[in-house]
LOMARPA-337231 format. One record per residue (C-alpha): residue number from 1; x, y, z. Coordinates in steps of 0.5 Angstrom, whole numbers. Example, Ala and Ser with C-alpha at 12.3 -4.5 7.8 and 13.67 -1.06 7.14 Angstrom:
   i    c1    c2    c3
   1    25    -9    16
   2    27    -2    14
END
This chain:
   i    c1    c2    c3
   1    76   -54   -13
   2    73   -48   -10
   3    77   -41    -9
   4    80   -37    -5
   5    77   -35     1
   6    83   -29     4
   7    83   -28    11
   8    86   -21    14
   9    87   -22    21
  10    86   -15    25
  11    90   -14    32
  12    86   -13    38
  13    85    -7    38
  14    82    -6    33
  15    78   -13    34
  16    75   -10    39
  17    73    -3    34
  18    70    -8    30
  19    65   -10    36
  20    62   -18    35
  21    64   -22    29
  22    58   -24    25
  23    54   -31    25
  24    59   -36    19
  25    54   -34    13
  26    54   -42    10
  27    53   -44    18
  28    49   -50    16
  29    54   -52     9
  30    56   -59     9
  31    61   -61    14
  32    69   -61    10
  33    76   -59    11
  34    74   -53     6
  35    69   -50    10
  36    67   -45    13
  37    67   -45    21
  38    62   -46    26
  39    58   -40    30
  40    62   -42    36
  41    69   -40    32
  42    67   -35    27
  43    65   -30    33
  44    71   -32    38
  45    76   -32    31
  46    80   -26    30
  47    79   -25    23
  48    74   -23    18
  49    74   -23    10
  50    76   -18     6
  51    75   -18    -1
  52    78   -22    -6
  53    78   -17   -11
  54    78    -9   -10
  55    71    -9   -14
  56    68   -15   -13
  57    62   -18   -17
  58    55   -16   -17
  59    51   -21   -13
  60    46   -24   -20
  61    39   -24   -19
  62    36   -29   -26
  63    29   -29   -26
  64    26   -34   -30
  65    20   -35   -34
  66    14   -37   -30
  67    10   -41   -35
  68    17   -47   -35
  69    16   -53   -33
  70    22   -55   -29
  71    29   -50   -29
  72    32   -54   -34
  73    27   -51   -39
  74    28   -44   -37
  75    36   -43   -38
  76    37   -41   -45
  77    44   -43   -46
  78    47   -35   -42
  79    42   -36   -37
  80    46   -44   -36
  81    52   -39   -36
  82    51   -36   -30
  83    48   -42   -26
  84    56   -46   -28
  85    59   -40   -27
  86    56   -39   -20
  87    60   -42   -13
  88    53   -40    -9
  89    46   -40   -11
  90    40   -39    -7
  91    34   -40    -9
  92    26   -43    -6
  93    28   -50    -4
  94    22   -52   -10
  95    28   -49   -16
  96    33   -51   -11
  97    32   -58   -13
  98    33   -58   -20
  99    39   -55   -19
 100    44   -60   -21
 101    50   -61   -19
 102    56   -59   -22
 103    63   -63   -24
 104    69   -62   -20
 105    68   -57   -15
 106    62   -54   -11
 107    56   -51   -10
 108    54   -48    -4
 109    45   -48    -3
 110    42   -43     1
 111    35   -44     2
 112    31   -37     0
 113    27   -36     6
 114    24   -31    11
 115    26   -27    14
 116    29   -23     9
 117    35   -19    13
 118    40   -25    17
 119    39   -28     9
 120    41   -21     5
 121    46   -20    10
 122    50   -27     9
 123    49   -26     1
 124    53   -19     1
 125    58   -23     6
 126    60   -29     0
 127    60   -23    -5
 128    66   -19    -1
 129    69   -26    -1
 130    70   -27    -6
 131    65   -31    -9
 132    60   -31   -15
 133    53   -30   -11
 134    47   -32   -15
 135    39   -31   -14
 136    34   -34   -17
 137    26   -32   -18
 138    20   -33   -23
 139    19   -28   -26
 140    21   -21   -25
 141    25   -20   -19
 142    25   -12   -20
 143    16   -13   -20
 144    13   -14   -12
 145    20   -20   -12
 146    27   -20    -9
 147    31   -16   -12
 148    28   -10   -11
 149    29   -12    -4
 150    35   -12    -5
 151    38    -6    -8
 152    34    -2    -4
 153    39    -6     3
 154    45    -8    -1
 155    44    -2    -6
 156    45    -3   -14
 157    52    -3   -14
 158    51    -8   -10
 159    46   -13   -17
 160    45   -14   -23
 161    38   -16   -24
 162    36   -20   -31
 163    29   -21   -31
 164    24   -25   -35
 165    17   -25   -37
 166    13   -22   -31
 167     7   -25   -28
 168     3   -18   -30
 169     5   -20   -37
 170     4   -27   -39
 171    -3   -27   -35
 172    -4   -21   -41
 173     0   -24   -46
 174    -6   -28   -45
 175   -12   -24   -45
 176    -9   -22   -51
 177    -9   -14   -47
 178    -4    -9   -48
 179     0    -9   -39
 180     3    -1   -41
 181    -3     2   -37
 182    -5    -4   -34
 183    -3    -1   -25
 184     0    -6   -21
 185    -2    -9   -14
 186     1   -14    -9
 187    -4   -16    -3
 188     1   -22    -2
 189     3   -21     5
 190    -1   -14     6
 191    -7   -11    10
 192    -7    -5     8
 193   -12    -4     1
 194   -13     3     0
 195    -8     3    -6
 196   -14    -1    -9
 197   -18     4    -7
 198   -15     9   -10
 199   -13     5   -17
 200   -20     2   -17
 201   -24     8   -20
 202   -18    11   -23
 203   -21     8   -30
 204   -16     4   -32
 205   -15    -5   -32
 206   -12    -8   -25
 207    -6   -13   -23
 208    -7   -16   -17
 209    -2   -21   -13
 210    -6   -25    -8
 211    -5   -29    -3
 212    -9   -35     2
 213   -12   -30     6
 214   -13   -25     0
 215   -15   -27    -6
 216   -20   -26   -12
 217   -27   -28    -8
 218   -24   -23    -2
 219   -23   -18    -7
 220   -29   -18   -10
 221   -33   -18    -4
 222   -28   -12    -2
 223   -31    -7    -7
 224   -37    -9    -8
 225   -39    -7    -2
 226   -37    -1    -4
 227   -40     1    -9
 228   -35    -1   -15
 229   -39    -5   -20
 230   -35    -4   -27
 231   -30   -10   -27
 232   -29   -17   -31
 233   -26   -22   -27
 234   -20   -26   -31
 235   -16   -29   -25
 236   -10   -35   -27
 237    -9   -40   -22
 238    -3   -44   -22
 239     0   -41   -29
 240     6   -45   -33
 241     4   -52   -29
 242     0   -56   -34
 243    -7   -56   -30
 244    -7   -48   -31
 245   -13   -44   -30
 246   -16   -39   -33
 247   -22   -37   -30
 248   -28   -30   -33
 249   -32   -27   -28
 250   -36   -22   -25
 251   -34   -19   -18
 252   -41   -23   -17
 253   -40   -28   -19
 254   -33   -29   -17
 255   -36   -27   -10
 256   -38   -35   -10
 257   -33   -38   -12
 258   -27   -41    -9
 259   -20   -41   -12
 260   -13   -42    -8
 261    -6   -40    -4
 262    -3   -35    -9
 263    -7   -32   -16
 264    -7   -27   -22
 265   -13   -23   -22
 266   -13   -19   -27
 267   -20   -15   -27
 268   -21   -10   -33
 269   -26    -4   -33
 270   -34    -6   -38
 271   -38    -2   -35
 272   -37     6   -34
 273   -34     8   -28
 274   -37    12   -23
 275   -34    17   -18
 276   -35    22   -12
 277   -35    29   -15
 278   -36    37   -13
 279   -44    39   -13
 280   -48    34   -10
 281   -54    35   -11
 282   -57    35    -3
 283   -63    30    -6
 284   -58    24   -10
 285   -56    22    -3
 286   -58    17     3
 287   -60    22     9
 288   -65    23    14
 289   -65    30    13
 290   -58    31    17
 291   -52    33    13
 292   -48    39    11
 293   -52    42     6
 294   -48    45    -1
 295   -46    52    -1
 296   -43    51     6
 297   -39    45     3
 298   -36    48    -2
 299   -33    54     2
 300   -31    48     8
 301   -28    44     3
 302   -24    51     0
 303   -22    53     7
 304   -18    45     8
 305   -14    45     1
 306   -15    38    -1
 307   -10    35    -4
 308    -9    27    -7
 309    -6    24    -3
 310    -8    27     4
 311   -13    23     9
 312   -18    26    11
 313   -23    26    18
 314   -30    27    16
 315   -33    27    23
 316   -40    27    26
 317   -40    24    18
 318   -49    26    18
 319   -50    23    11
 320   -43    23     9
 321   -44    29     4
 322   -36    32     4
 323   -33    25     6
 324   -36    24    -1
 325   -34    31    -4
 326   -27    29    -1
 327   -26    24    -3
 328   -27    27   -10
 329   -20    31    -9
 330   -16    26    -4
 331   -17    20   -10
 332   -11    18    -8
 333   -11    18     0
 334   -17    16     4
 335   -23    19     8
 336   -26    16    14
 337   -33    18    15
 338   -33    18    24
 339   -41    17    26
 340   -44    15    32
 341   -52    14    30
 342   -51     6    27
 343   -57     8    21
 344   -54    15    19
 345   -48    10    18
 346   -50     6    14
 347   -54    12    10
 348   -47    14     8
 349   -44     6     5
 350   -52     7     1
 351   -48    14    -1
 352   -40    11    -1
 353   -45     5    -7
 354   -48    11   -11
 355   -41    14   -12
 356   -37     8   -12
 357   -33    12    -7
 358   -28     6    -5
 359   -23    12    -1
 360   -28    14     3
 361   -29     9    10
 362   -34     9    14
 363   -33     9    22
 364   -39     8    27
 365   -37    10    34
 366   -37    16    38
 367   -32    19    39
 368   -26    23    41
 369   -26    16    43
 370   -26    12    36
 371   -22    16    34
 372   -15    14    38
 373   -15     8    33
 374   -14    12    25
 375   -10    13    22
 376    -6    20    22
 377   -10    26    19
 378    -7    32    15
 379   -15    34    15
 380   -21    35    18
 381   -27    37    18
 382   -32    37    24
 383   -40    37    23
 384   -42    35    28
 385   -41    34    36
 386   -38    39    39
 387   -45    42    41
 388   -43    35    47
 389   -41    34    54
 390   -36    32    49
 391   -34    38    45
 392   -28    40    48
 393   -25    33    48
 394   -28    31    42
 395   -23    38    39
 396   -18    37    43
 397   -17    30    40
 398   -17    32    32
 399   -12    38    35
 400    -7    33    38
 401    -8    28    31
 402    -8    32    27
 403    -1    33    23
 404     3    41    24
 405     1    44    17
 406    -6    41    18
 407   -12    44    18
 408   -18    44    21
 409   -26    46    18
 410   -32    46    25
 411   -37    47    22
 412   -42    51    28
 413   -48    52    28
 414   -49    54    36
 415   -46    61    39
 416   -44    56    44
 417   -40    51    40
 418   -38    58    36
 419   -35    60    42
 420   -31    53    44
 421   -28    53    38
 422   -26    59    38
 423   -23    60    44
 424   -20    52    44
 425   -16    54    37
 426   -13    60    40
 427   -11    58    46
 428    -5    54    42
 429    -4    58    37
 430    -7    56    32
 431    -8    61    25
 432   -15    62    26
 433   -21    64    20
 434   -29    65    22
 435   -33    65    16
 436   -41    65    16
 437   -45    62    11
 438   -51    65     9
 439   -54    62     3
 440   -62    62     2
 441   -65    59    -5
 442   -71    59   -11
 443   -77    56    -8
 444   -84    56   -12
 445   -89    61   -10
 446   -94    62   -14
 447   -94    62   -21
 448   -86    65   -19
 449   -80    63   -14
 450   -79    67    -7
 451   -71    66    -4
 452   -72    61     2
 453   -67    62     7
 454   -61    58     9
 455   -60    57    16
 456   -53    60    17
 457   -48    57    19
 458   -40    58    22
 459   -35    56    19
 460   -29    56    24
 461   -22    53    20
 462   -15    54    22
 463    -7    51    21
 464    -4    47    25
 465     3    50    26
 466    10    46    24
 467    12    42    18
 468    11    43    11
 469     7    40     7
 470    11    36     1
 471    10    37    -6
 472     6    31    -7
 473     2    33    -3
 474    -1    39    -6
 475    -1    36   -13
END
């Protein structure tokens, strides 16, 4: 026998203030005399559901062992009691088909489908009406699962999570790999590879959940393109099934393999990790001679005050030397090297590979046109492009995209460029700092050495008014 869901009538005034009535939460349930009214009846009704108890029971999100062959195998006696007590069960289709029909009462079955927002509202309405709602999920519902979404949208007090071992734990168990230091990422249904780029240089194992588009071979190719070649890949497919597959490959081998739509990828460091660093020697760079010298880089980076999670633009990047050293500081952010010359852009990619600077992205294009589609920066370094016909437009575009509170540093060799930047920044009312970097380096002369002066460079540094840097960005 079903539990009664009391209906409380509204006065006409309350009905008008309440707005449109919600859609019937169980419109797809079988017709019966005890069933919910259809959508049209609900929309025209002056009744709303009120809790049958002062404090309704939370929705239970039950994680199931991801290695179990069937629902019956995954249910221990305590978990089976949760299923037996449920009035409503929400689960993916393959699990919902395995839920047994209870004896002597009706069980509501709701497929777990996208989009989640209307589904979660439907479950919340049922909970408020006094129903015991059970959601079935594979593994740990709080590990990139529906439990986190439900808690965020419905509130922690409305959700009770009963976890099982996650796919991460199951994969690490097969490898005898302690998982408390593993960095977990999900690329399932995601396009942004920035978290993967940042995690690749931390020297820790990575657990990556994949999908039909972001397959292990695509991920391996992306990492190798950025010089990240120090991982061994362990790929698990159909985990828990009789035909479960496990492969151990180098990243180069993974590139030429083919994988299914849902894998667990464990990347374990098997070689020394390379990282970009401050003070890169000029001789270490692949360059055509166009690069910012080490003393200028040191001063410019000091003026930029880059934080770990900042997004940094290096405009007119040349060899990408500033971008590489900026990546050593923004090691959890992203650095975009903007270069219009194709040959130099290839050189930046080579330097990125040499230093394993996965967080450095290369944008081939002419500023300012190519800047409009780049992610909003907290720091901008302009190393070239100010002396051309587009100099003023480039500066204006950079100033416009810089976030409030962000910092901009321009490197100028020509006095015309200095004047352009000085006038442009002062006109905007930005606090401005100007310095000249004059350095010399020792060169052989006979049996001794002499100091040869490098070309003097002006640095103009300004902070965009407004905004306040978060503590997270400063740490």
